C-alpha positions as CSV (number, residue, x, y, z in Angstrom):
1,M,200.6,21.2,43.7
2,A,202.6,24.5,43.5
3,N,201.7,25.0,39.7
4,E,198.1,24.2,39.7
5,A,196.9,27.9,39.7
6,Q,198.7,28.6,36.4
7,F,195.4,29.8,35.0
8,E,196.0,33.0,37.1
9,E,199.4,33.8,35.6
10,P,198.1,35.9,32.7
11,I,196.0,38.0,35.4
12,Q,199.2,38.2,37.5
13,R,201.5,39.5,34.7
14,V,199.0,42.2,34.1
15,R,198.9,43.1,37.9
16,R,202.5,43.5,38.2
17,R,202.8,45.6,35.1
18,L,200.2,47.8,36.8
19,E,202.2,48.1,39.9
20,E,205.1,48.9,38.0
21,L,203.4,51.7,36.1
22,K,201.8,53.2,39.2
23,S,205.3,53.6,40.9
24,F,206.3,55.9,37.9
25,A,205.9,59.7,38.2
26,E,202.5,60.8,37.1
27,S,202.1,62.0,33.5
28,P,199.0,61.8,30.9
29,A,200.9,58.9,29.1
30,R,201.2,56.9,32.3
31,E,197.4,57.4,33.1
32,R,196.5,56.4,29.7
33,E,198.5,53.4,30.0
34,V,197.1,52.4,33.4
35,E,193.7,52.9,32.1
36,K,194.1,50.4,29.3
37,L,195.8,47.9,31.7
38,E,193.1,48.0,34.1
39,E,190.4,47.5,31.3
40,K,192.6,44.7,30.0
41,L,192.8,43.1,33.7
42,Q,189.0,43.4,34.0
43,K,188.2,41.6,30.8
44,L,190.9,39.0,31.3
45,S,189.7,38.2,34.9
46,R,186.1,37.9,33.6
47,E,187.0,35.5,30.7
48,I,189.2,33.1,32.8
49,Y,186.8,33.2,35.8
50,E,183.8,32.5,33.8
51,N,185.4,29.3,32.5
52,L,187.0,27.7,35.6
53,T,186.9,23.9,36.0
54,P,185.7,22.7,39.3
55,W,189.1,21.8,40.3
56,Q,190.3,25.3,39.4
57,K,187.4,26.6,41.6
58,T,188.7,24.4,44.5
59,L,192.0,26.2,44.3
60,V,190.1,29.7,44.2
61,A,188.1,28.6,47.2
62,R,191.4,27.9,49.0
63,H,193.1,31.2,48.0
64,P,195.2,32.5,50.9
65,N,194.0,36.0,50.1
66,R,190.4,35.2,50.2
67,P,188.5,37.1,52.9
68,F,187.9,34.7,56.1
69,T,185.4,34.9,58.7
70,L,186.9,37.7,60.9
71,D,187.3,39.6,57.6
72,Y,183.5,39.8,57.2
73,V,183.3,40.3,61.1
74,R,185.3,43.5,61.0
75,I,183.5,45.1,58.0
76,L,179.7,43.9,58.6
77,I,179.6,43.4,62.5
78,R,179.5,46.4,64.9
79,D,180.9,46.0,68.5
80,F,181.6,42.3,68.1
81,V,182.5,40.5,71.4
82,E,184.2,37.2,70.6
83,W,183.6,34.5,73.1
84,H,186.0,31.7,74.0
85,G,186.0,28.1,75.2
86,D,183.3,25.4,75.5
87,R,183.0,25.2,79.4
88,S,184.2,21.6,79.1
89,F,187.8,21.6,77.8
90,A,189.3,24.4,76.0
91,D,189.0,27.2,73.5
92,D,189.4,26.2,69.9
93,P,190.8,29.4,67.6
94,A,189.6,27.5,64.3
95,I,186.1,28.6,65.1
96,I,185.1,32.1,65.9
97,A,181.9,32.7,67.8
98,G,180.5,35.8,69.5
99,F,177.6,38.6,69.4
100,G,177.4,41.9,67.8
101,F,175.2,44.2,65.6
102,L,174.6,43.8,61.8
103,G,173.1,47.3,61.1
104,D,170.8,47.8,64.1
105,R,170.0,44.0,64.5
106,A,171.9,42.0,67.3
107,V,173.2,38.8,65.9
108,A,175.3,35.9,66.9
109,V,178.2,35.0,64.6
110,I,180.0,31.8,64.3
111,G,182.5,30.9,61.6
112,H,185.5,28.8,60.5
113,Q,188.7,30.7,60.8
114,K,192.0,29.9,58.9
115,G,195.3,31.7,59.2
116,R,197.3,33.7,56.7
117,D,200.8,33.4,57.9
118,T,202.5,30.1,59.1
119,R,202.1,31.1,62.9
120,E,198.4,32.1,62.5
121,K,197.7,28.9,60.5
122,I,199.1,26.5,63.0
123,R,197.1,28.6,65.8
124,R,194.2,28.3,63.9
125,N,194.7,24.6,63.0
126,F,194.3,25.6,59.3
127,G,190.5,26.2,59.9
128,M,190.1,22.7,61.0
129,P,187.8,22.5,64.4
130,R,188.4,20.1,67.1
131,P,185.3,19.0,69.2
132,E,185.6,22.1,71.7
133,G,185.0,24.4,68.5
134,Y,181.7,22.9,67.8
135,R,180.8,23.0,71.4
136,K,181.8,26.8,71.8
137,A,179.6,27.4,68.7
138,L,176.7,25.5,70.1
139,R,177.0,27.5,73.5
140,V,176.6,30.8,71.4
141,M,173.8,29.5,69.4
142,K,171.9,28.4,72.4
143,L,172.2,31.7,74.1
144,A,171.1,33.4,70.8
145,E,168.0,31.1,70.8
146,K,167.3,32.0,74.6
147,F,167.3,35.8,73.7
148,G,165.8,35.5,70.3
149,K,168.6,36.6,68.2
150,P,169.3,35.2,64.9
151,V,172.6,33.2,64.1
152,L,174.9,34.1,61.1
153,S,177.2,31.0,60.1
154,F,180.2,31.4,57.9
155,I,181.6,28.3,56.4
156,D,185.2,27.7,55.2
157,T,187.1,24.5,56.4
158,P,188.6,21.6,54.6
159,G,186.8,19.6,57.3
160,A,187.0,18.7,61.1
161,F,190.3,17.9,62.7
162,P,190.7,14.1,62.2
163,G,193.5,13.7,64.9
164,L,193.7,11.3,67.8
165,E,193.0,13.6,70.4
166,S,190.1,15.2,68.4
167,E,188.6,11.7,68.0
168,A,189.3,11.0,71.6
169,R,187.3,14.1,72.7
170,G,184.4,13.1,70.6
171,V,184.4,15.2,67.3
172,A,181.9,13.0,65.8
173,E,179.5,13.5,68.7
174,A,180.0,17.1,68.9
175,I,179.0,17.4,65.2
176,A,176.1,15.3,65.5
177,R,175.0,17.2,68.4
178,N,175.1,20.4,66.5
179,L,173.2,18.9,63.6
180,L,170.5,17.9,66.1
181,E,170.4,21.3,68.0
182,M,170.5,23.3,64.9
183,S,167.7,21.6,63.4
184,A,165.4,22.7,66.1
185,L,167.0,26.1,67.2
186,R,164.2,28.3,67.7
187,T,165.8,31.4,65.9
188,P,166.6,32.1,62.4
189,I,170.0,30.7,61.2
190,L,171.6,32.1,57.9
191,V,174.6,30.1,56.6
192,T,177.2,31.4,54.0
193,V,179.8,29.3,52.3
194,I,182.6,31.8,51.9
195,G,185.3,29.4,50.9
196,E,185.7,25.5,51.3
197,G,182.7,23.7,52.8
198,G,184.4,20.4,53.7
199,S,182.5,17.4,54.9
200,G,181.0,17.2,58.5
201,G,183.5,19.8,59.5
202,A,181.4,22.3,57.4
203,L,178.0,20.9,58.2
204,G,178.7,21.1,61.9
205,I,177.7,24.6,61.8
206,G,176.0,24.6,58.3
207,I,172.3,23.7,59.2
208,G,170.2,26.8,58.3
209,D,167.1,28.4,57.2
210,V,168.9,30.0,54.1
211,I,172.2,28.8,52.8
212,L,174.1,31.2,50.4
213,M,177.3,30.4,48.6
214,L,179.9,32.6,47.0
215,E,180.3,31.9,43.3
216,H,183.8,30.5,43.4
217,S,183.3,28.4,46.8
218,V,183.1,24.6,47.0
219,Y,180.9,22.5,49.4
220,S,181.1,18.6,49.5
221,V,181.1,15.5,51.4
222,I,185.1,15.2,51.2
223,S,188.0,17.2,49.6
224,P,188.8,16.1,46.0
225,E,192.3,14.8,47.2
226,G,190.3,12.6,49.9
227,C,187.9,11.3,47.4
228,A,190.6,10.5,44.9
229,A,192.8,8.6,47.8
230,I,189.6,6.6,48.8
231,L,188.4,5.7,45.3
232,W,191.6,5.5,43.2
233,K,194.5,5.2,46.0
234,D,196.0,8.3,44.0
235,Q,195.5,11.8,45.2
236,A,197.2,12.9,41.8
237,R,193.5,12.1,40.4
238,A,192.0,14.9,42.5
239,K,191.0,17.1,39.4
240,E,188.9,14.0,38.1
241,A,187.3,13.6,41.4
242,A,186.4,17.2,41.6
243,E,184.7,17.0,38.1
244,A,182.6,14.1,39.5
245,M,181.8,15.4,42.8
246,R,179.3,18.3,41.8
247,L,180.8,20.5,44.4
248,T,180.6,24.0,42.7
249,A,178.2,26.7,43.7
250,A,176.1,26.1,40.5
251,D,176.0,22.3,41.1
252,C,175.1,22.8,44.8
253,K,172.3,25.4,43.6
254,A,171.0,22.8,41.1
255,L,170.9,19.9,43.5
256,G,169.0,22.0,45.9
257,V,171.8,22.1,48.5
258,I,172.1,25.8,48.8
259,D,169.5,28.6,48.1
260,E,171.4,31.3,46.5
261,V,174.8,31.7,44.6
262,L,176.3,35.1,45.3
263,P,178.6,36.7,42.5
264,E,182.2,37.5,43.1
265,P,184.2,40.3,41.5
266,P,186.2,39.5,38.2
267,G,189.3,37.5,39.5
268,G,187.5,36.1,42.5
269,A,186.8,37.1,46.1
270,H,190.7,37.7,46.7
271,A,190.8,40.2,43.7
272,D,188.5,42.7,45.8
273,P,187.7,41.3,49.3
274,V,185.8,44.5,50.3
275,A,183.4,44.3,47.3
276,T,182.8,40.7,48.2
277,I,182.0,41.1,51.9
278,D,179.9,44.0,50.8
279,T,177.8,41.7,48.4
280,V,177.5,39.2,51.3
281,G,176.4,41.7,53.8
282,R,173.7,43.0,51.7
283,A,172.4,39.5,50.8
284,V,172.3,38.6,54.6
285,E,170.5,41.4,55.6
286,E,167.9,41.0,52.9
287,R,167.4,37.5,53.8
288,L,167.5,37.9,57.6
289,E,164.7,40.6,57.2
290,R,162.4,38.1,55.6
291,L,163.1,35.3,58.0
292,A,162.4,37.7,61.0
293,R,159.0,38.1,59.7
294,L,158.2,34.3,59.9
295,P,156.6,32.9,63.2
296,V,159.1,30.3,64.8
297,E,157.1,27.2,64.1
298,T,156.7,28.2,60.4
299,L,160.4,28.7,60.5
300,L,161.1,25.4,62.0
301,E,158.7,23.6,59.8
302,A,160.3,25.0,56.7
303,R,163.9,24.0,57.9
304,Y,162.8,20.5,58.4
305,A,161.2,20.2,54.9
306,K,164.2,21.9,53.5
307,F,166.7,19.4,54.7
308,R,164.2,16.4,54.0
309,A,163.9,17.4,50.4
310,M,167.6,16.9,49.7
311,G,168.7,13.8,47.7
312,A,166.9,11.4,45.7
313,W,166.0,7.7,46.5
314,E,163.8,5.0,45.0
315,N,162.2,2.0,46.4
316,A,163.8,-1.2,45.6
């Protein structure tokens, strides 16, 4: 779907012109033109990104320059020490896990990690964890619980890896185990959807007391392509599936699946990663401050009630 992101082309044209101008020798005329183009870029980005369709938001959530978990760690987490391996089978580079400091507060951090170049994408398995990734995450979460440290979870995956070896090693059991353990983990858990939130692959590290979601992220039970393939045997109908799936941040907030939508800069998180990470960092610190004041039993009761309240049903 190489041409699907054509809605960004007007923005890219202005950016290319800006880059050309900035390579010229400095002059008052150049500065005036640069200022005009920067204003035009802001206005154009705002207009386009305020009117994205669900499918276009899906493409933005997958943008290769969108900040990944390690970008958040590098900027927000001081003295981060990454942990490796699940003490059972292997390490899974598709999930980052470790400890560090958010400000002066010691925290555990877990999150999906995609790759930018081809070699890194293959090493990270395109952000699709295997069972050992979820078991590594659980190992870090249980240690966080033991020492009373909050857990920060960053979600960005198309889904758990569905390959034969992943199934053979029990990926469904690993995700189910994490759901069980996170539901009762006796320490605050704060989840942020920073890109794609795909299926059980996302939910395997997605049970939390507070769930934040970036404005142009998506969160759903399956990808639009997967939904279209199942319902209509035709992945080309992914746009139609995205419309029906209610996967945008606004939809998820309206449905009670998440707690807060965090704004992105005009043009999306990839247009200004540092500003995006700063927005997330401030929101996480503020929410953690509130959660830290709650007794553990109150925290667990609220977490249970939060997830029990999701969805709708009627007695037949």
